[in-house]
N, CA and C atoms as an extended XYZ file, in Angstrom:
441
Properties=species:S:1:pos:R:3:atomname:S:1:resname:S:1:resid:I:1 pbc="F F F"
N       143.239       76.394       47.570 N   MET     1
C       144.208       75.428       48.010 CA  MET     1
C       144.771       74.678       46.805 C   MET     1
N       146.088       74.609       46.712 N   ALA     2
C       146.755       73.940       45.583 CA  ALA     2
C       146.674       72.411       45.773 C   ALA     2
N       146.343       71.762       44.673 N   THR     3
C       146.340       70.298       44.708 CA  THR     3
C       147.756       69.767       44.539 C   THR     3
N       147.948       68.478       44.805 N   ASP     4
C       149.266       67.900       44.552 CA  ASP     4
C       149.669       67.994       43.121 C   ASP     4
N       148.742       67.778       42.215 N   ARG     5
C       148.976       67.863       40.786 CA  ARG     5
C       149.441       69.292       40.411 C   ARG     5
N       148.729       70.238       40.930 N   TYR     6
C       149.047       71.657       40.613 CA  TYR     6
C       150.442       71.994       41.138 C   TYR     6
N       150.742       71.626       42.388 N   GLN     7
C       152.086       71.915       42.934 CA  GLN     7
C       153.153       71.202       42.184 C   GLN     7
N       152.930       69.947       41.848 N   ARG     8
C       153.923       69.185       41.114 CA  ARG     8
C       154.110       69.843       39.756 C   ARG     8
N       153.050       70.299       39.106 N   GLY     9
C       153.111       70.933       37.854 CA  GLY     9
C       153.838       72.300       37.925 C   GLY     9
N       153.542       73.067       38.957 N   LEU    10
C       154.184       74.346       39.184 CA  LEU    10
C       155.701       74.140       39.353 C   LEU    10
N       156.061       73.145       40.173 N   ASP    11
C       157.469       72.885       40.394 CA  ASP    11
C       158.154       72.513       39.112 C   ASP    11
N       157.502       71.645       38.335 N   ARG    12
C       158.130       71.172       37.045 CA  ARG    12
C       158.215       72.343       36.074 C   ARG    12
N       157.170       73.174       36.003 N   MET    13
C       157.181       74.318       35.099 CA  MET    13
C       158.321       75.254       35.437 C   MET    13
N       158.558       75.475       36.732 N   MET    14
C       159.615       76.429       37.119 CA  MET    14
C       161.014       75.861       36.770 C   MET    14
N       161.164       74.513       36.665 N   GLU    15
C       162.435       73.916       36.247 CA  GLU    15
C       162.776       74.298       34.820 C   GLU    15
N       161.776       74.591       34.013 N   LEU    16
C       161.935       74.868       32.601 CA  LEU    16
C       162.153       76.364       32.291 C   LEU    16
N       162.045       77.219       33.264 N   VAL    17
C       162.134       78.656       33.075 CA  VAL    17
C       163.586       79.099       33.321 C   VAL    17
N       164.063       79.979       32.461 N   SER    18
C       165.398       80.482       32.584 CA  SER    18
C       165.384       81.770       33.429 C   SER    18
N       166.181       81.785       34.469 N   THR    19
C       166.303       83.039       35.214 CA  THR    19
C       167.271       84.006       34.543 C   THR    19
N       168.160       83.450       33.737 N   GLU    20
C       169.151       84.240       33.001 CA  GLU    20
C       168.523       84.987       31.831 C   GLU    20
N       167.525       84.449       31.222 N   HIS    21
C       166.850       85.029       30.079 CA  HIS    21
C       165.423       85.416       30.370 C   HIS    21
N       165.268       86.322       31.317 N   SER    22
C       163.930       86.660       31.832 CA  SER    22
C       163.109       87.418       30.758 C   SER    22
N       163.728       87.928       29.736 N   GLY    23
C       162.998       88.635       28.702 CA  GLY    23
C       162.312       87.754       27.724 C   GLY    23
N       162.609       86.451       27.718 N   THR    24
C       161.996       85.526       26.790 CA  THR    24
C       160.586       85.107       27.308 C   THR    24
N       159.723       84.789       26.392 N   PHE    25
C       158.382       84.322       26.754 CA  PHE    25
C       158.480       82.875       27.250 C   PHE    25
N       157.940       82.632       28.443 N   ASP    26
C       158.067       81.303       29.015 CA  ASP    26
C       156.697       80.816       29.505 C   ASP    26
N       156.658       79.639       30.107 N   HIS    27
C       155.385       79.056       30.540 CA  HIS    27
C       154.739       79.866       31.669 C   HIS    27
N       155.511       80.438       32.547 N   VAL    28
C       154.946       81.241       33.628 CA  VAL    28
C       154.196       82.423       33.056 C   VAL    28
N       154.796       83.105       32.044 N   LYS    29
C       154.160       84.248       31.411 CA  LYS    29
C       152.924       83.761       30.596 C   LYS    29
N       153.014       82.603       30.011 N   LEU    30
C       151.889       82.072       29.274 CA  LEU    30
C       150.710       81.834       30.179 C   LEU    30
N       150.948       81.151       31.303 N   VAL    31
C       149.875       80.861       32.269 CA  VAL    31
C       149.271       82.108       32.796 C   VAL    31
N       150.114       83.107       33.138 N   GLU    32
C       149.616       84.398       33.649 CA  GLU    32
C       148.753       85.103       32.611 C   GLU    32
N       149.138       85.001       31.338 N   SER    33
C       148.417       85.718       30.286 CA  SER    33
C       146.963       85.216       30.077 C   SER    33
N       146.692       83.997       30.555 N   TYR    34
C       145.330       83.445       30.390 CA  TYR    34
C       144.474       83.582       31.621 C   TYR    34
N       145.032       83.969       32.734 N   LYS    35
C       144.268       84.106       33.983 CA  LYS    35
C       143.103       85.071       33.847 C   LYS    35
N       143.243       86.090       33.081 N   THR    36
C       142.162       87.080       32.974 CA  THR    36
C       140.981       86.533       32.145 C   THR    36
N       141.252       85.548       31.269 N   LEU    37
C       140.216       84.964       30.484 CA  LEU    37
C       139.369       83.946       31.284 C   LEU    37
N       140.100       83.122       32.039 N   ASP    38
C       139.452       82.138       32.847 CA  ASP    38
C       140.457       81.557       33.772 C   ASP    38
N       140.270       81.738       35.091 N   PRO    39
C       141.237       81.245       36.053 CA  PRO    39
C       141.465       79.729       36.053 C   PRO    39
N       140.454       78.990       35.621 N   ASP    40
C       140.577       77.521       35.551 CA  ASP    40
C       141.573       77.097       34.459 C   ASP    40
N       141.677       77.890       33.383 N   LEU    41
C       142.560       77.526       32.305 CA  LEU    41
C       144.012       77.414       32.782 C   LEU    41
N       144.436       78.317       33.629 N   SER    42
C       145.772       78.241       34.169 CA  SER    42
C       145.971       76.967       34.988 C   SER    42
N       144.946       76.597       35.708 N   ASP    43
C       145.010       75.333       36.470 CA  ASP    43
C       145.115       74.130       35.565 C   ASP    43
N       144.357       74.163       34.472 N   TYR    44
C       144.431       73.025       33.522 CA  TYR    44
C       145.870       72.893       32.940 C   TYR    44
N       146.444       74.027       32.552 N   ILE    45
C       147.786       73.984       31.988 CA  ILE    45
C       148.800       73.459       33.004 C   ILE    45
N       148.779       74.030       34.197 N   VAL    46
C       149.741       73.610       35.224 CA  VAL    46
C       149.514       72.202       35.687 C   VAL    46
N       148.266       71.887       36.082 N   SER    47
C       147.989       70.550       36.622 CA  SER    47
C       148.120       69.433       35.607 C   SER    47
N       147.542       69.599       34.423 N   PHE    48
C       147.560       68.549       33.461 CA  PHE    48
C       148.854       68.460       32.730 C   PHE    48
N       149.198       69.597       31.992 N   ALA    49
C       150.395       69.550       31.154 CA  ALA    49
C       151.649       69.286       31.968 C   ALA    49
N       151.783       70.059       33.064 N   PHE    50
C       153.044       69.945       33.833 CA  PHE    50
C       152.964       68.961       34.993 C   PHE    50
N       151.818       68.947       35.648 N   GLY    51
C       151.686       68.034       36.830 CA  GLY    51
C       151.557       66.573       36.433 C   GLY    51
N       150.923       66.316       35.287 N   ASP    52
C       150.720       64.932       34.812 CA  ASP    52
C       151.722       64.538       33.725 C   ASP    52
N       151.774       65.323       32.647 N   ILE    53
C       152.566       64.880       31.472 CA  ILE    53
C       154.047       65.172       31.672 C   ILE    53
N       154.418       66.451       31.869 N   TYR    54
C       155.850       66.789       31.980 CA  TYR    54
C       156.497       66.227       33.226 C   TYR    54
N       155.778       65.797       34.188 N   SER    55
C       156.359       65.236       35.396 CA  SER    55
C       156.661       63.739       35.258 C   SER    55
N       156.289       63.130       34.142 N   ARG    56
C       156.605       61.742       33.913 CA  ARG    56
C       158.101       61.614       33.774 C   ARG    56
N       158.636       60.413       34.121 N   THR    57
C       160.094       60.251       34.110 CA  THR    57
C       160.563       59.295       33.053 C   THR    57
N       159.683       58.857       32.106 N   SER    58
C       160.140       57.924       31.083 CA  SER    58
C       161.074       58.584       30.082 C   SER    58
N       161.007       59.891       29.919 N   LEU    59
C       161.917       60.662       29.058 CA  LEU    59
C       162.651       61.685       29.848 C   LEU    59
N       163.825       62.037       29.483 N   THR    60
C       164.571       63.146       30.135 CA  THR    60
C       163.918       64.486       29.715 C   THR    60
N       164.259       65.507       30.419 N   GLN    61
C       163.777       66.867       30.044 CA  GLN    61
C       164.167       67.190       28.614 C   GLN    61
N       165.387       66.823       28.221 N   GLN    62
C       165.837       67.115       26.856 CA  GLN    62
C       165.048       66.297       25.856 C   GLN    62
N       164.784       65.008       26.124 N   GLU    63
C       164.031       64.187       25.213 CA  GLU    63
C       162.608       64.691       25.122 C   GLU    63
N       161.970       65.061       26.239 N   GLN    64
C       160.627       65.634       26.201 CA  GLN    64
C       160.561       66.844       25.287 C   GLN    64
N       161.596       67.702       25.447 N   THR    65
C       161.596       68.959       24.662 CA  THR    65
C       161.818       68.712       23.204 C   THR    65
N       162.675       67.760       22.815 N   LEU    66
C       162.864       67.429       21.418 CA  LEU    66
C       161.568       66.882       20.786 C   LEU    66
N       160.863       66.034       21.548 N   VAL    67
C       159.583       65.518       21.032 CA  VAL    67
C       158.618       66.704       20.852 C   VAL    67
N       158.555       67.596       21.857 N   THR    68
C       157.653       68.715       21.746 CA  THR    68
C       157.987       69.609       20.599 C   THR    68
N       159.259       69.937       20.445 N   ILE    69
C       159.694       70.781       19.301 CA  ILE    69
C       159.300       70.125       17.986 C   ILE    69
N       159.573       68.854       17.836 N   SER    70
C       159.250       68.140       16.580 CA  SER    70
C       157.760       68.174       16.305 C   SER    70
N       156.924       67.952       17.355 N   THR    71
C       155.478       67.960       17.197 CA  THR    71
C       154.991       69.320       16.801 C   THR    71
N       155.524       70.353       17.511 N   LEU    72
C       155.035       71.723       17.210 CA  LEU    72
C       155.448       72.166       15.812 C   LEU    72
N       156.610       71.812       15.350 N   VAL    73
C       157.017       72.227       13.997 CA  VAL    73
C       156.103       71.497       13.006 C   VAL    73
N       155.721       70.255       13.278 N   ALA    74
C       154.800       69.542       12.390 CA  ALA    74
C       153.434       70.221       12.349 C   ALA    74
N       153.015       70.731       13.471 N   LEU    75
C       151.705       71.339       13.555 CA  LEU    75
C       151.707       72.786       12.978 C   LEU    75
N       152.916       73.355       12.875 N   GLY    76
C       153.037       74.741       12.362 CA  GLY    76
C       152.546       75.796       13.366 C   GLY    76
N       152.744       75.470       14.648 N   THR    77
C       152.282       76.403       15.709 CA  THR    77
C       153.498       77.205       16.210 C   THR    77
N       153.807       78.246       15.444 N   ASP    78
C       155.025       79.011       15.673 CA  ASP    78
C       155.202       79.643       17.028 C   ASP    78
N       154.157       80.261       17.625 N   PRO    79
C       154.374       80.864       18.929 CA  PRO    79
C       154.767       79.822       19.989 C   PRO    79
N       154.084       78.689       19.993 N   GLN    80
C       154.432       77.643       20.933 CA  GLN    80
C       155.792       77.030       20.614 C   GLN    80
N       156.103       76.903       19.356 N   LEU    81
C       157.400       76.344       18.975 CA  LEU    81
C       158.517       77.241       19.429 C   LEU    81
N       158.352       78.550       19.270 N   LYS    82
C       159.381       79.488       19.788 CA  LYS    82
C       159.601       79.330       21.286 C   LYS    82
N       158.483       79.222       22.030 N   LEU    83
C       158.577       79.056       23.461 CA  LEU    83
C       159.374       77.781       23.800 C   LEU    83
N       159.073       76.719       23.095 N   HIS    84
C       159.736       75.435       23.410 CA  HIS    84
C       161.158       75.341       22.921 C   HIS    84
N       161.536       76.130       21.904 N   ILE    85
C       162.941       76.225       21.536 CA  ILE    85
C       163.677       76.914       22.685 C   ILE    85
N       163.081       77.914       23.277 N   ASN    86
C       163.690       78.566       24.453 CA  ASN    86
C       163.803       77.535       25.577 C   ASN    86
N       162.791       76.740       25.817 N   VAL    87
C       162.853       75.687       26.832 CA  VAL    87
C       164.005       74.750       26.538 C   VAL    87
N       164.192       74.397       25.244 N   GLY    88
C       165.259       73.515       24.872 CA  GLY    88
C       166.637       74.030       25.316 C   GLY    88
N       166.871       75.317       25.112 N   PHE    89
C       168.125       75.879       25.593 CA  PHE    89
C       168.181       75.865       27.115 C   PHE    89
N       167.031       76.139       27.763 N   ASN    90
C       166.974       76.115       29.195 CA  ASN    90
C       167.321       74.770       29.814 C   ASN    90
N       166.972       73.695       29.113 N   VAL    91
C       167.258       72.364       29.663 CA  VAL    91
C       168.559       71.771       29.132 C   VAL    91
N       169.340       72.590       28.411 N   GLY    92
C       170.648       72.145       28.033 CA  GLY    92
C       170.799       71.591       26.599 C   GLY    92
N       169.749       71.717       25.802 N   LEU    93
C       169.901       71.304       24.408 CA  LEU    93
C       170.830       72.265       23.673 C   LEU    93
N       171.586       71.751       22.759 N   THR    94
C       172.454       72.566       21.921 CA  THR    94
C       171.739       72.966       20.653 C   THR    94
N       172.241       73.953       19.986 N   LYS    95
C       171.726       74.351       18.671 CA  LYS    95
C       171.792       73.163       17.730 C   LYS    95
N       172.870       72.378       17.786 N   GLU    96
C       173.021       71.238       16.914 CA  GLU    96
C       171.929       70.170       17.154 C   GLU    96
N       171.570       69.922       18.398 N   LYS    97
C       170.530       68.933       18.702 CA  LYS    97
C       169.180       69.429       18.154 C   LYS    97
N       168.877       70.692       18.345 N   ILE    98
C       167.610       71.255       17.875 CA  ILE    98
C       167.571       71.196       16.323 C   ILE    98
N       168.638       71.639       15.709 N   VAL    99
C       168.695       71.601       14.238 CA  VAL    99
C       168.564       70.140       13.768 C   VAL    99
N       169.224       69.223       14.405 N   GLY   100
C       169.169       67.803       14.061 CA  GLY   100
C       167.753       67.274       14.120 C   GLY   100
N       167.029       67.648       15.196 N   ALA   101
C       165.653       67.195       15.322 CA  ALA   101
C       164.753       67.778       14.226 C   ALA   101
N       164.992       69.045       13.891 N   LEU   102
C       164.201       69.651       12.862 CA  LEU   102
C       164.488       69.045       11.495 C   LEU   102
N       165.756       68.853       11.189 N   ILE   103
C       166.092       68.225        9.897 CA  ILE   103
C       165.532       66.811        9.810 C   ILE   103
N       165.474       66.084       10.930 N   GLN   104
C       164.896       64.724       10.951 CA  GLN   104
C       163.396       64.753       10.547 C   GLN   104
N       162.766       65.911       10.729 N   CYS   105
C       161.360       66.063       10.402 CA  CYS   105
C       161.099       66.277        8.899 C   CYS   105
N       162.116       66.655        8.139 N   ILE   106
C       161.894       67.006        6.726 CA  ILE   106
C       161.140       65.944        5.937 C   ILE   106
N       161.536       64.646        5.966 N   PRO   107
C       160.821       63.694        5.145 CA  PRO   107
C       159.388       63.491        5.527 C   PRO   107
N       159.054       63.833        6.721 N   TYR   108
C       157.690       63.570        7.231 CA  TYR   108
C       156.775       64.762        7.149 C   TYR   108
N       157.305       65.988        7.271 N   ILE   109
C       156.445       67.140        7.274 CA  ILE   109
C       156.810       68.188        6.215 C   ILE   109
N       157.991       68.054        5.594 N   GLY   110
C       158.359       68.894        4.492 CA  GLY   110
C       159.228       70.069        4.872 C   GLY   110
N       159.798       70.622        3.791 N   PHE   111
C       160.757       71.709        3.973 CA  PHE   111
C       160.090       73.004        4.506 C   PHE   111
N       158.889       73.421        4.069 N   PRO   112
C       158.363       74.688        4.501 CA  PRO   112
C       158.263       74.821        6.031 C   PRO   112
N       157.689       73.813        6.682 N   ARG   113
C       157.477       73.892        8.117 CA  ARG   113
C       158.884       73.807        8.841 C   ARG   113
N       159.734       72.953        8.360 N   VAL   114
C       161.077       72.848        8.963 CA  VAL   114
C       161.852       74.170        8.806 C   VAL   114
N       161.791       74.740        7.624 N   LEU   115
C       162.484       76.040        7.421 CA  LEU   115
C       161.901       77.119        8.344 C   LEU   115
N       160.561       77.115        8.539 N   ASN   116
C       159.973       78.061        9.423 CA  ASN   116
C       160.495       77.793       10.853 C   ASN   116
N       160.642       76.566       11.259 N   GLY   117
C       161.162       76.212       12.553 CA  GLY   117
C       162.630       76.665       12.713 C   GLY   117
N       163.425       76.508       11.654 N   LEU   118
C       164.818       76.954       11.686 CA  LEU   118
C       164.887       78.469       11.794 C   LEU   118
N       163.975       79.162       11.154 N   THR   119
C       163.924       80.649       11.266 CA  THR   119
C       163.587       81.035       12.666 C   THR   119
N       162.699       80.360       13.331 N   LEU   120
C       162.378       80.637       14.736 CA  LEU   120
C       163.611       80.351       15.641 C   LEU   120
N       164.310       79.284       15.320 N   LEU   121
C       165.502       78.938       16.078 CA  LEU   121
C       166.526       80.093       15.981 C   LEU   121
N       166.701       80.649       14.790 N   LYS   122
C       167.607       81.764       14.605 CA  LYS   122
C       167.141       82.953       15.392 C   LYS   122
N       165.831       83.229       15.448 N   GLU   123
C       165.260       84.338       16.222 CA  GLU   123
C       165.596       84.176       17.706 C   GLU   123
N       165.396       82.955       18.217 N   VAL   124
C       165.595       82.673       19.619 CA  VAL   124
C       167.059       82.847       19.916 C   VAL   124
N       167.922       82.346       19.059 N   MET   125
C       169.352       82.473       19.279 CA  MET   125
C       169.754       83.962       19.335 C   MET   125
N       169.232       84.741       18.423 N   ALA   126
C       169.560       86.166       18.408 CA  ALA   126
C       169.078       86.859       19.704 C   ALA   126
N       167.843       86.514       20.154 N   GLU   127
C       167.286       87.091       21.395 CA  GLU   127
C       168.145       86.680       22.616 C   GLU   127
N       168.743       85.491       22.573 N   ARG   128
C       169.515       84.987       23.697 CA  ARG   128
C       171.012       85.349       23.557 C   ARG   128
N       171.350       85.988       22.495 N   GLY   129
C       172.776       86.378       22.284 CA  GLY   129
C       173.657       85.184       21.904 C   GLY   129
N       173.054       84.179       21.286 N   ILE   130
C       173.826       83.004       20.861 CA  ILE   130
C       174.226       83.217       19.413 C   ILE   130
N       175.499       83.295       19.183 N   ALA   131
C       175.967       83.541       17.787 CA  ALA   131
C       175.959       82.218       17.009 C   ALA   131
N       175.492       82.256       15.776 N   PRO   132
C       175.552       81.037       14.981 CA  PRO   132
C       177.015       80.721       14.653 C   PRO   132
N       177.312       79.481       14.639 N   ALA   133
C       178.703       79.039       14.362 CA  ALA   133
C       178.992       79.278       12.899 C   ALA   133
N       180.245       79.672       12.615 N   ALA   134
C       180.667       79.805       11.240 CA  ALA   134
C       180.622       78.476       10.528 C   ALA   134
N       180.268       78.454        9.249 N   PRO   135
C       180.250       77.147        8.539 CA  PRO   135
C       181.629       76.538        8.511 C   PRO   135
N       181.632       75.237        8.687 N   ALA   136
C       182.908       74.508        8.668 CA  ALA   136
C       183.450       74.493        7.228 C   ALA   136
N       184.713       74.588        7.155 N   GLU   137
C       185.351       74.542        5.822 CA  GLU   137
C       185.402       73.110        5.343 C   GLU   137
N       185.101       72.933        4.110 N   SER   138
C       185.107       71.603        3.536 CA  SER   138
C       186.349       71.393        2.692 C   SER   138
N       186.716       70.096        2.555 N   ASP   139
C       187.879       69.795        1.719 CA  ASP   139
C       187.595       70.075        0.229 C   ASP   139
N       186.306       70.169       -0.110 N   ASP   140
C       185.949       70.427       -1.494 CA  ASP   140
C       186.060       71.887       -1.890 C   ASP   140
N       186.248       72.749       -0.899 N   GLN   141
C       186.358       74.202       -1.186 CA  GLN   141
C       187.717       74.559       -1.634 C   GLN   141
N       187.821       75.426       -2.649 N   PRO   142
C       189.148       75.862       -3.034 CA  PRO   142
C       189.797       76.700       -1.932 C   PRO   142
N       191.043       76.588       -1.775 N   THR   143
C       191.752       77.408       -0.764 CA  THR   143
C       192.426       78.576       -1.471 C   THR   143
N       192.506       79.717       -0.719 N   PRO   144
C       193.141       80.902       -1.355 CA  PRO   144
C       194.605       80.635       -1.705 C   PRO   144
N       195.044       81.219       -2.813 N   ALA   145
C       196.445       81.032       -3.205 CA  ALA   145
C       197.334       81.745       -2.227 C   ALA   145
N       198.471       81.134       -1.899 N   SER   146
C       199.392       81.850       -1.027 CA  SER   146
C       200.228       82.812       -1.811 C   SER   146
N       200.673       83.903       -1.117 N   SER   147
C       201.421       84.889       -1.847 CA  SER   147
C       202.906       84.693       -1.702 C   SER   147
């Protein structure tokens, strides 16, 4: 029998999953992958992480995801970071918001971890078919001579 926490967590977890990008690794696949090790572990993830923490309303889904992305890049946990970058796109974050959050981390955690995070962002974008924007032209750049 599912508890209220578990059901609330399951509902919240499903809000973060993309039906359009079913090939990406998401929380449902993560939870399923641990069931064979210990069925209680899945319950802990769903009930605590999603039923208690992610169901809080003090932050928006986008704000929760930016905090999570920033924390995971600081910890250097690339598989989980990649999963949450996908979640970021699922909840409407733009590439610019994710890049901005990662750049904000540079003074606190350093270039190596942030660059690793940006590399994962590029991987996720490629997997989702999101083309990187062309660099904006600057006024400092020379312009080609007209013929």
